[in-house]
C-alpha positions as CSV (number, residue, x, y, z in Angstrom):
1,X,-71.1,-35.9,149.9
2,X,-75.3,-36.3,150.6
3,X,-75.1,-34.9,153.9
4,X,-76.3,-31.8,153.9
5,X,-79.4,-32.8,155.7
6,X,-78.1,-34.1,158.3
7,X,-75.9,-31.3,159.2
8,X,-77.3,-30.6,162.7
9,X,-76.7,-33.6,164.1
10,X,-73.5,-35.0,165.7
11,X,-71.4,-37.2,163.8
12,X,-71.8,-40.0,166.2
13,X,-75.1,-40.4,165.4
14,X,-75.1,-40.8,161.2
15,X,-75.2,-44.0,160.4
16,X,-71.7,-45.8,159.5
17,X,-71.9,-45.4,155.6
18,X,-73.0,-41.8,156.5
19,X,-69.7,-41.5,158.8
20,X,-67.7,-43.0,156.0
21,X,-68.9,-39.9,153.4
22,X,-68.3,-37.4,156.3
23,X,-64.5,-38.6,156.6
24,X,-63.8,-38.2,153.1
25,X,-65.7,-34.9,152.9
26,X,-63.2,-34.0,156.2
27,X,-60.1,-34.9,154.0
28,X,-61.6,-33.3,151.2
29,X,-61.7,-29.8,152.7
30,X,-58.1,-30.0,152.8
31,X,-58.0,-29.3,148.9
32,X,-55.1,-32.7,148.6
33,X,-54.2,-34.1,145.8
34,X,-53.9,-37.5,146.5
35,X,-57.0,-38.5,148.9
36,X,-55.6,-41.7,150.3
37,X,-58.8,-44.2,151.5
38,X,-58.0,-47.5,153.8
39,X,-60.2,-49.8,154.0
40,X,-63.3,-46.7,152.9
41,X,-65.8,-50.2,152.0
42,X,-65.4,-52.4,155.3
43,X,-68.6,-52.9,156.9
44,X,-70.8,-51.9,154.1
45,X,-73.2,-54.0,152.7
46,X,-73.2,-54.5,148.7
47,X,-75.3,-51.5,148.0
48,X,-73.8,-49.0,149.9
49,X,-70.3,-50.2,148.6
50,X,-71.6,-49.7,145.1
51,X,-72.8,-46.1,146.0
52,X,-69.3,-45.7,147.9
53,X,-67.6,-46.9,144.3
54,X,-69.7,-44.2,142.5
55,X,-68.9,-41.6,144.8
56,X,-64.9,-42.0,144.7
57,X,-64.9,-42.2,141.0
58,X,-67.1,-39.0,140.7
59,X,-64.9,-36.8,143.2
60,X,-61.7,-38.2,141.3
61,X,-63.1,-37.0,138.3
62,X,-64.4,-33.5,140.0
63,X,-61.5,-32.6,142.1
64,X,-59.0,-34.1,139.7
65,X,-57.5,-36.6,142.3
66,X,-55.5,-38.9,142.7
67,X,-57.0,-41.8,145.0
68,X,-54.7,-44.4,146.5
69,X,-57.0,-47.1,147.4
70,X,-56.4,-50.0,150.4
71,X,-59.0,-52.5,149.8
72,X,-59.8,-56.3,150.3
73,X,-63.3,-55.8,148.3
74,X,-61.9,-57.1,144.5
75,X,-64.9,-56.1,143.0
76,X,-64.9,-52.9,144.1
77,X,-60.9,-52.6,143.2
78,X,-61.7,-54.1,139.9
79,X,-64.1,-51.4,139.0
80,X,-63.0,-48.8,140.6
81,X,-58.9,-48.7,139.8
82,X,-57.2,-48.2,136.6
83,X,-53.9,-49.7,138.0
84,X,-53.7,-52.5,140.8
85,X,-50.5,-53.5,143.2
86,X,-51.2,-56.8,144.8
87,X,-49.3,-58.1,147.9
88,X,-48.7,-61.0,149.4
89,X,-47.4,-60.8,153.3
90,X,-46.0,-57.3,151.8
91,X,-44.1,-58.0,149.0
92,X,-45.7,-57.0,145.8
93,X,-46.8,-60.0,143.4
94,X,-48.6,-58.2,140.6
95,X,-48.8,-54.8,139.3
96,X,-50.9,-53.5,136.5
97,X,-54.5,-53.0,135.1
98,X,-57.3,-54.8,136.4
99,X,-57.6,-57.1,133.3
100,X,-53.4,-57.9,133.8
101,X,-53.6,-58.5,138.0
102,X,-56.8,-60.7,137.2
103,X,-55.1,-63.5,135.4
104,X,-51.6,-62.9,136.7
105,X,-50.8,-66.5,138.1
106,X,-48.8,-64.8,141.5
107,X,-52.4,-63.7,142.4
108,X,-54.4,-66.5,141.7
109,X,-51.9,-69.1,143.3
110,X,-52.0,-66.5,146.4
111,X,-55.2,-65.6,147.1
112,X,-57.4,-68.1,145.5
113,X,-55.3,-71.1,146.0
114,X,-54.7,-72.6,142.8
115,X,-52.7,-73.1,139.9
116,X,-53.3,-70.2,137.0
């Protein structure tokens, strides 16, 4: 997780990105089959988001994990996910691969405010 050099430091003194990686490390310590990440990119700058994306991809492969990602940062979702479910006010409006979801008229209407 890239935190070994900070092992002696209290978690509260870590940067926001390091705290997020520590949270993921704690979850992985339980050897899960499914890893649920709720808004892991919230509050991160673009370079931190890219590093996070690469980390999640690597962890998924290394630990043979299913990752359930709840995220509003669309570029991260499109880059990372094989299958996407889009909700609008709690209702499922699209389900499929990134290309299918990106071009779905209901998604375009709900999130871009226009017609497909």
